[in-house]
N, C-alpha and C positions, 0 to 999 in steps of 0.2 A: 317139303324139304326135310329130309333126314335129322335123324336126331346127330349121327354120326359126320353129316354133310356139317352140320351145324356145328361141330366141334372143330371140324378141322377148317370152316369159313374164320371163327372166334380164332382159330392157334394162331394164323395167316395175319387175322386181322391186327393183332398181338404183336407178331414179326416187324409188319409193317410200320406202324405206331411205333416199336420201338427202334428202325431205321430211319422215319421221318423224324422224331426227335433229338438224335445225333447225326442227324444230313441238318437239320436246325442249328444245332449247338454248330454245329462246324462254320457254316457259316453267318455266324454271330461274330466266331472268334475272330474269324479270317476279314469279317467285314469290321471289325477297329482297329487295323493294321494298313497304313495309309499306303498310295502306292509308292514308287520313286519320280514314276512317269508323268503321275497324278491326273491319271486320264478320267473322268468318265466313262462309267457304262455306257450309255449311249454316244459316246465319242468314237470309242472301242469296237462298236459294231459298225456304227456308219464308215470308220475306216478299215476291217476286214470287210465290210461290202462291197467297199470301192476298191481295194486292191485285189478282190477278183471278178474286177469287174461288172458288179452286181450295182445299175443303177434307177432299179424300178422296185427297190424293195423301201417301204420307208417306217422308220422306228421309233417306235410309240413309247405313250408312260400309259402302264393300269396300276388297274388297282391291286390291293391284295401283298401276301407273302407269298412267295416261292410261288407267281402265277405267270411266271415269265414263260410265253411261248412265241411259235413260229407259226402261221398261216398263210398255209401255203392259196388258200382262195382268194384273199385277195392283198398276197403279196406283204405281208409286214410284219415283223420283230414284234414281238409285246414286252416290255420290257417291267416288273413290277418298278415302284416307286422310289426304293434302296438299293436296285441295279442300275436305275435309267440313272439317276444322280452319285453312284456309289462313288468313289476312289477309291479301289481298295482289288485284294486277290480276287474275291468270291465275284463281283460283280464282273471283275473282267471275263473272269472265268463261264460266268452264266449268260455273259453277253455274247461272249466269242462261242459257246456252243448253240444257242439258237441260232447265232449267221453261220454256221456249221448248217445248220438245218435248210437256209436260205441259197449255201451252197449247194446243198447234195440236190436242193428243187431245178437250184442252175442248169444244171449239168444231170440232171433226168437219172441223178439214181436210184436203181433200180427201186433198193427195199422199198425205198420213202413211197413211191407212186404205186406197189403191190399193198405197201399200209393204206396212204392214201381211196384206196379202190376200196379198201376192207372196211374202209369207217362207216359207211352205209348198213354195211352187210353187218355188223357191229351193232350197229343204234338201232337193228331191226328184231337180232338174235334176242338183243335184249329185251324190248317190248313183248315178244313172243313168249320168252323164260317165266318173264312175271306174269304171265296170263298163265299159264301150263300149274306153277306155283300154288298159283290162286286156287285155280280147280281144283288143283290136290288137295288143297286147301280145305275147298268147301267138300270134297268128294264127288266134281264134278265125273270123274273118273270111271264112278261107278255105275254111270246111269245109262243102261242099254243103247246104243246104239250110236254115244256119244263118241269118246274114247275110251282103252283101256288101259289099263298101267301101264304095260309094256310099252304101248303107244308112246304114250307121257315119256317116259323113260328114254324113248329113241329120238323124241323130242329134243330133250332136257341134253343127251350126249353129241347129239347135232349141235344147240347153243354151245354147249363147252366146247366141242371143236373148235367152232367160230372164234369164242374167246381165249382159245390157246393158244390158236394160229397167230391171231392179232399180236397176242405178248410176245412171240417170241422172234414177229417180222420185226419188232419194236425196239429187240436188243441189240440189232447192229445198225438198227437207224441210230440210235443212244450214242451207244459204241464208237460209230463214227464221224460221228457231229463232234463228240470230245476229241476224236482225235483229228480232226480237223482244227478243232479249235485250239489244243497245245499247239500244236504243229506251225499254226500261223504266228501265235505270240510267240513262243519261242524264235521264228526266222525274223521278226519283226523289230524285238526285241521291247516289247509293252511289256515283259515282269523281268525282273532279277531273278536269280536261280532259286534263290530262297520264297520268291511270289510265286513263281513256276511250279515247286511240290505241294505248297498252298492250293493255287487252283488246280493242281492235277490230284489232290488228296477230295477237294469237293468235289470236282465231278465223277472219283469214283466211287463215293461213299453215293453221291444221287445213284448214279450207274443201278446201285444196288436196291432200291424200289425198286425199278423193272424187272433184274433178278428175281425179286419175292412176287413182284406178279406174276410173272412167267410160271415161276415153281407151285404157284398157289393152283392157276387156272389148270395148267399140267394135273395137278393132285385133284381136283374137281372132276374133269375129266374120266381120270383112272379110277377116282370112286363109285361112279354112277357104273362105267362098263361094266364095272366088276359085279355090281350089283344087280344089272340087268341080265351078263351071263351067268349069274349065281339061281335067277330064278326059270333058266333055259334047263340046267339040270335035273 
């Protein structure tokens, strides 16, 4: 990886850390405010699933902080301990958001299906790019008959193209899940107006992590494209 790429990576790692720290701060703040309806995240999740006619998805507790996710492979809404048992705006927002993904899955939301189809391609690209970077580090590209530096660049560009596309596709998936979550908790009267604003603020901050990831992936892609084009001049 070139010096410029290291700088870009470092910058976006720093931005990502700042956004993540801000997100954790907001969730900590909103986790200390008790909900008027006094529902746990798990109860909110099961209620939202039932209201959407989804009865084949399990709601389970998992270890870690901010490890909440929906797994379409085994149809489980996985909530961290604090969200699963939490009775606050943050827990409600996260639980409803993850159920938003379950609703997307049930309704065959096209962006979610596209992202799921891209997961194995993303994983293969990550493995390939690691091999290429290792080869470049040890100068394997200089060995005649193996591959040239330009070939290595093309492989890197292809991999970062996959990363960028995956990150871009992730944005509408996450934003739509939050939109479904907020619409449902409003319609159901799960939160008061003040609690709704806190939940919305927490979800908007969470969405920024995906925006940073997308911008970072696109920036890295353009960086290597410019290097490749510069070598052709």
